[in-house]
C-alpha positions as CSV (number, residue, x, y, z in Angstrom):
1,M,106.5,97.9,94.0
2,F,106.8,94.4,95.3
3,I,109.2,92.0,97.0
4,E,110.2,89.1,94.8
5,H,112.3,87.2,97.4
6,L,112.7,87.5,101.2
7,S,115.6,86.0,103.1
8,L,115.8,85.9,106.9
9,T,118.5,84.5,109.1
10,N,118.2,84.5,112.9
11,F,115.4,87.0,112.8
12,R,112.9,86.6,115.7
13,N,111.8,83.0,115.6
14,Y,113.1,82.4,112.0
15,A,116.4,80.6,112.1
16,R,116.4,80.5,108.4
17,L,113.8,81.4,105.7
18,E,114.0,81.7,102.0
19,V,110.7,82.6,100.4
20,S,109.5,83.9,97.0
21,L,106.5,86.1,97.2
22,P,103.8,86.3,94.5
23,N,102.8,89.8,93.3
24,N,99.4,89.0,91.7
25,Q,97.8,87.2,94.7
26,P,97.0,88.4,98.2
27,I,99.1,86.4,100.7
28,V,97.2,85.1,103.8
29,L,99.5,83.9,106.6
30,H,97.6,81.8,109.0
31,G,98.4,79.8,112.1
32,A,98.4,79.9,115.9
33,N,99.8,82.8,117.9
34,A,103.5,83.3,118.4
35,Q,104.5,81.1,115.3
36,G,106.0,83.8,113.2
37,K,103.2,85.4,111.2
38,T,103.7,88.9,112.6
39,S,107.5,88.5,112.5
40,L,107.3,88.1,108.7
41,L,105.5,91.4,108.4
42,E,107.9,93.0,110.9
43,A,110.8,91.9,108.7
44,I,109.4,93.6,105.6
45,Y,108.6,96.7,107.7
46,Y,112.1,96.8,109.1
47,L,113.6,96.6,105.6
48,A,111.5,99.6,104.6
49,T,112.1,101.8,107.6
50,S,115.1,100.3,109.5
51,K,112.9,100.1,112.7
52,S,110.4,97.8,114.2
53,P,106.7,98.7,114.8
54,Y,106.6,96.4,117.7
55,T,109.7,97.1,119.8
56,A,112.1,100.0,120.4
57,S,115.0,97.6,121.0
58,D,116.7,96.2,117.8
59,R,118.5,93.7,119.9
60,Q,115.3,91.8,120.5
61,L,115.1,91.1,116.8
62,I,118.1,88.7,117.0
63,H,117.0,85.1,117.4
64,W,117.4,84.1,121.1
65,R,119.1,80.9,120.2
66,T,122.2,82.8,119.0
67,E,122.9,84.3,122.5
68,G,125.7,81.8,123.1
69,D,127.3,82.3,119.6
70,P,130.7,84.2,119.4
71,L,129.0,86.8,117.2
72,P,125.2,86.9,117.5
73,F,123.6,88.4,114.4
74,A,120.5,88.6,112.4
75,R,120.2,89.3,108.6
76,L,117.3,90.4,106.5
77,A,117.5,90.7,102.8
78,A,114.9,91.3,100.0
79,D,114.9,91.5,96.2
80,V,112.7,94.5,95.5
81,Q,111.1,95.2,92.1
82,G,110.0,98.8,91.6
83,R,111.0,101.5,89.2
84,S,114.3,99.7,89.3
85,F,115.5,96.4,90.8
86,S,117.3,96.6,94.2
87,R,118.6,94.1,96.7
88,V,118.2,95.5,100.2
89,E,120.1,93.9,103.1
90,I,120.3,94.8,106.8
91,T,122.6,92.9,109.3
92,L,122.2,93.3,113.0
93,L,125.4,92.5,115.0
94,L,126.0,92.1,118.7
95,E,129.7,92.6,119.1
96,R,132.1,92.8,122.0
97,A,133.7,96.2,122.5
98,Q,137.3,96.5,123.8
99,D,136.1,96.9,127.3
100,G,134.2,93.6,127.0
101,N,130.7,95.1,127.0
102,P,128.3,94.2,124.2
103,R,127.9,96.7,121.4
104,F,125.1,96.6,118.9
105,R,125.7,97.6,115.3
106,K,123.5,97.8,112.2
107,V,124.9,97.4,108.7
108,I,122.8,98.4,105.7
109,K,123.6,97.5,102.2
110,L,122.0,98.3,98.9
111,N,123.1,96.1,95.9
112,G,126.0,95.0,98.0
113,V,127.3,98.5,98.8
114,E,127.2,99.8,102.4
115,K,124.8,102.7,102.9
116,R,123.3,105.1,105.5
117,V,119.7,104.7,106.7
118,M,118.8,107.8,104.9
119,D,119.8,106.2,101.6
120,M,117.0,103.7,102.0
121,V,114.3,106.3,101.7
122,G,111.9,105.3,98.9
123,L,113.4,101.9,98.2
124,V,110.7,99.9,99.9
125,N,107.5,101.6,100.9
126,V,104.9,99.9,103.2
127,V,101.6,100.6,104.8
128,L,101.0,98.5,108.0
129,F,97.5,98.2,109.4
130,L,97.3,96.9,113.0
131,P,94.3,96.3,115.4
132,Q,96.0,98.7,117.9
133,D,95.9,101.5,115.3
134,L,92.8,102.7,117.2
135,T,95.4,104.6,119.3
136,L,95.5,107.0,116.3
137,I,92.1,108.1,117.6
138,E,92.2,107.3,121.3
139,G,95.9,107.6,122.1
140,P,98.2,110.5,123.0
141,P,99.4,113.0,120.4
142,S,102.7,111.2,120.1
143,E,100.8,108.3,118.4
144,R,99.4,110.6,115.7
145,R,102.8,112.3,115.2
146,R,104.3,108.8,114.8
147,F,101.8,107.9,112.1
148,I,102.7,111.1,110.2
149,N,106.4,110.5,110.6
150,D,106.3,106.9,109.6
151,T,104.6,107.8,106.3
152,L,106.6,110.9,105.4
153,T,110.1,109.4,106.2
154,Q,109.5,106.6,103.7
155,V,108.9,109.1,100.9
156,D,110.5,112.5,101.6
157,R,114.3,112.5,102.1
158,D,114.3,116.1,103.2
159,Y,111.7,115.4,105.8
160,Y,113.6,112.4,107.0
161,Q,116.8,114.4,107.5
162,A,115.0,117.3,109.2
163,L,113.2,115.0,111.6
164,D,116.4,113.1,112.4
165,Q,118.3,116.3,113.1
166,Y,115.5,117.9,115.1
167,E,115.1,114.9,117.4
168,K,118.9,115.1,118.1
169,L,118.9,118.8,118.7
170,L,115.9,119.1,120.9
171,P,117.2,117.3,124.0
172,Q,120.5,119.2,123.7
173,R,118.7,122.6,123.6
174,N,116.6,121.4,126.6
175,A,119.8,120.5,128.5
176,L,121.2,123.9,127.8
177,L,118.0,125.5,129.1
178,R,118.3,123.7,132.4
179,R,122.0,124.7,132.7
180,L,120.9,128.3,132.1
181,A,118.3,128.0,134.8
182,E,121.1,126.9,137.2
183,R,123.2,129.9,136.0
184,R,125.8,127.6,134.5
185,G,125.9,129.1,131.0
186,K,125.3,132.2,128.9
187,R,122.1,133.0,126.9
188,D,124.0,133.6,123.7
189,E,124.7,129.9,123.6
190,L,121.1,129.5,122.6
191,E,121.7,131.2,119.3
192,Y,123.3,128.2,117.6
193,W,120.6,125.7,118.8
194,D,117.8,128.1,117.9
195,E,119.1,128.5,114.4
196,K,119.3,124.8,113.8
197,L,116.0,124.0,115.5
198,T,114.3,126.7,113.4
199,Q,115.9,125.3,110.2
200,Y,114.8,121.7,110.7
201,G,111.6,122.4,112.6
202,S,110.2,124.6,109.8
203,V,110.8,121.8,107.2
204,I,108.8,119.4,109.5
205,I,105.9,121.8,110.0
206,A,105.6,122.5,106.3
207,G,105.9,118.8,105.4
208,R,103.2,117.8,107.9
209,Q,100.8,120.5,106.8
210,R,101.2,119.5,103.1
211,F,100.9,115.8,103.8
212,L,97.7,116.1,105.9
213,R,96.0,118.3,103.4
214,E,96.6,115.8,100.7
215,L,95.7,112.8,103.0
216,E,92.4,114.4,104.0
217,V,91.1,114.3,100.4
218,G,91.5,110.5,100.2
219,A,90.4,109.8,103.7
220,Q,87.2,111.8,103.2
221,K,86.4,109.9,100.1
222,S,86.9,106.5,101.7
223,H,85.0,107.5,104.8
224,L,82.0,108.8,102.9
225,E,81.8,105.4,101.0
226,L,82.1,103.5,104.3
227,T,79.3,105.4,106.0
228,G,76.9,105.6,103.1
229,R,77.7,109.3,102.7
230,R,76.2,110.0,106.1
231,E,79.4,111.2,107.9
232,T,82.2,113.5,106.8
233,L,85.7,113.1,108.1
234,T,88.0,116.1,108.5
235,L,91.5,116.4,109.8
236,Q,92.6,119.3,112.0
237,Y,96.4,119.9,112.3
238,Q,97.3,121.8,115.4
239,P,101.0,122.7,115.2
240,G,103.0,123.2,118.4
241,F,103.9,126.5,116.7
242,V,101.3,128.3,114.6
243,P,102.8,130.6,111.9
244,T,100.4,132.8,110.0
245,V,100.1,134.2,106.5
246,E,100.7,137.7,107.9
247,G,104.0,136.5,109.5
248,K,102.9,137.5,113.0
249,G,103.1,134.0,114.5
250,Q,101.0,133.3,117.5
251,M,100.8,137.0,118.3
252,S,98.1,137.2,115.6
253,F,94.5,136.1,116.5
254,A,92.7,137.9,113.6
255,V,94.1,135.6,110.9
256,L,93.7,131.8,111.0
257,G,97.0,130.0,111.5
258,L,98.5,127.1,109.6
259,D,95.6,124.8,108.6
260,L,94.9,122.2,105.9
261,H,93.6,124.7,103.4
262,R,96.6,127.1,102.9
263,E,100.2,126.2,102.6
264,L,103.3,128.0,104.0
265,S,106.7,127.0,102.9
266,A,109.6,126.2,105.3
267,E,111.1,129.6,104.3
268,D,107.8,131.3,105.3
269,I,107.7,129.5,108.6
270,A,111.4,129.7,109.7
271,P,111.6,133.4,110.7
272,Q,108.3,133.2,112.6
273,F,109.5,130.1,114.5
274,A,112.8,131.8,115.3
275,E,110.9,134.8,116.7
276,R,108.7,132.6,118.8
277,L,111.7,130.7,120.4
278,K,113.2,134.1,121.3
279,A,110.0,135.5,122.7
280,E,109.5,132.6,125.1
281,Q,113.1,132.3,126.1
282,D,112.6,133.4,129.7
283,E,109.8,130.9,130.3
284,S,111.7,128.1,128.5
285,I,114.7,128.6,130.8
286,E,112.5,128.7,133.8
287,R,110.8,125.4,132.9
288,G,113.8,123.8,131.3
289,V,112.0,122.7,128.1
290,T,111.4,124.0,124.6
291,L,107.8,125.2,124.7
292,S,107.0,125.5,120.9
293,G,107.8,123.4,117.9
294,P,106.7,120.2,116.0
295,H,107.5,118.0,119.0
296,R,104.3,119.4,120.4
297,D,102.2,119.0,117.3
298,E,98.7,117.5,117.5
299,L,96.3,116.0,114.9
300,R,92.6,115.8,115.7
301,L,90.0,113.9,113.6
302,F,86.4,115.0,113.4
303,I,83.2,113.4,112.1
304,N,80.5,115.9,111.2
305,E,82.5,118.5,113.1
306,R,82.7,116.5,116.3
307,D,86.0,115.3,117.7
308,I,86.1,111.5,117.4
309,G,88.7,111.1,120.2
310,L,86.3,112.8,122.6
311,Y,82.8,112.0,121.3
312,G,83.1,109.1,118.8
313,S,82.1,105.5,119.2
314,R,84.4,102.6,118.8
315,G,82.8,101.8,115.4
316,Q,83.4,105.4,114.2
317,A,87.0,105.2,115.4
318,R,87.6,102.0,113.4
319,T,86.0,103.5,110.3
320,A,88.2,106.6,110.6
321,V,91.3,104.5,111.0
322,M,90.5,102.4,108.0
323,A,89.8,105.5,105.9
324,L,93.2,106.9,107.0
325,K,95.1,103.7,106.0
326,L,93.4,103.5,102.6
327,A,94.2,107.2,102.1
328,E,97.8,106.5,103.1
329,L,98.0,103.8,100.5
330,S,96.8,106.1,97.7
331,W,98.9,109.0,98.9
332,M,102.1,106.9,98.6
333,R,101.0,105.9,95.1
334,T,100.5,109.5,94.1
335,N,103.8,110.7,95.5
336,T,106.1,107.8,94.4
337,G,104.4,106.5,91.3
338,E,104.0,103.1,92.8
339,Y,101.7,101.4,95.3
340,P,103.4,100.5,98.6
341,I,103.3,97.0,100.0
342,L,100.3,96.6,102.2
343,M,100.4,94.5,105.4
344,L,97.4,93.7,107.6
345,D,98.2,92.2,111.0
346,E,95.2,90.4,112.4
347,V,93.0,93.2,111.2
348,V,90.3,91.4,109.1
349,A,88.9,89.5,112.1
350,E,88.5,92.8,114.0
351,L,86.2,94.3,111.5
352,D,82.4,93.8,111.0
353,A,81.1,92.2,107.8
354,Q,80.6,95.6,106.1
355,R,84.0,97.0,106.8
356,R,85.7,93.7,106.0
357,A,84.0,93.5,102.6
358,F,84.9,97.1,101.9
359,L,88.5,96.6,102.8
360,L,89.0,93.4,100.9
361,D,87.3,94.8,97.8
362,R,89.6,97.9,97.8
363,I,92.9,96.0,98.2
364,D,92.3,92.9,96.1
365,G,94.6,93.0,93.2
366,V,95.7,96.6,93.8
367,T,99.1,96.0,95.3
368,Q,101.2,93.2,97.0
369,T,99.3,92.4,100.1
370,L,100.1,90.3,103.1
371,M,97.7,89.6,105.9
372,T,97.8,87.5,109.1
373,T,95.1,85.6,110.7
374,T,94.6,82.8,113.3
375,G,91.7,81.4,111.3
376,L,90.4,81.6,107.7
377,A,86.7,81.9,108.6
378,S,86.8,85.7,108.3
379,F,87.5,85.5,104.6
380,T,85.0,84.6,101.9
381,K,85.4,81.5,99.8
382,P,86.0,83.4,96.5
383,F,88.7,85.5,98.2
384,L,90.5,82.4,99.6
385,E,90.4,80.8,96.1
386,R,92.2,83.8,94.7
387,A,94.6,84.1,97.6
388,C,98.0,82.4,98.2
389,I,97.5,80.7,101.6
390,W,100.6,80.0,103.7
391,H,100.5,78.2,107.1
392,V,103.1,79.4,109.6
393,D,104.2,77.0,112.3
394,D,107.2,77.7,114.6
395,G,109.2,79.8,112.1
396,R,108.4,77.6,109.1
397,I,106.0,78.3,106.3
398,N,104.0,75.6,104.4
399,T,101.6,76.3,101.6
400,A,98.0,75.2,101.2
401,N,98.0,76.6,97.6
402,G,99.9,79.0,95.5
403,S,103.7,79.3,95.2
404,K,105.9,77.2,97.5
405,P,108.3,78.9,99.9
406,Q,111.3,77.0,101.2
407,P,111.8,76.7,104.9
């Protein structure tokens, strides 16, 4: 899978960009900070996932110079070559509602036909590697859940739909729990929400368990190579609800719960999850929150059976994250039949010489790769001779070699 052509209009600091991307050369985007290197990666990521990895507000993606226009907008489009050719386009519009207040709207088109976000799943797959990905080790559980979700929602349509519905249902169930605590409702109102939460939550739990088991295989292999076979990386999935093979849920302590070495289907998990929600109903009403479910899932990473987040060094954390990202790349290839587009945002300079050489050796020529840097000294001369080097300056791209994009 690769992008043949990228078109940006009023996106971040790009007023207008038309650029053809090579597929057989790594692309190195270099230049000073705040010139548009990261925005180019962000645009590709947005076309793949319909969300930004850098901001929660889509309005911020519209070029600030359009604020005074009658209809401020940004448009992103890409010609994507994969198992089939597709033209993907997203338009962000800042309209005026009838009451005069601004209203944000997102329009998605595939080959000229308007589509839902869900219809984009699998059209453009990406793996993004950031310096701040150390939060996968050191950050809160939500960061690790986000990593899992960002990967699975690009590949698995059922998972995408289940996650989307679950995240809409959960706050509504919590609101009902608070009303019940204030004696402003009836308990039987929970039956509908519990049924839906069980339906979608079970798909999420099963999907995460399957994904992490498969991911662990690739991550262990890369990690062993990175550490000279001295350290073994393992992943421990700790679900917010733990179904068991005996069907006794969290009431059973004699049998190991859901782990990475056995698999339960969503159908196996659902009745246990429903039973758990019912069993903790009194406490949930008292506290006003749903106490069990995938919204409380955790993922812990271990090296030689020691939790990296608690006992690992910064070097061990960087090595584990690199192993995860390389495994993510291979996992997508296995599950889609194509390598995803790989993007490295200021990552190479953050690595020591050994990890840098390992990373560049693994990605060179494997898939379409874009990487940003403020300087070229981190790259070897042979690598730069093979690469397509683009200089980014104030939303314009100029080439030092390779194909020539048009500003």
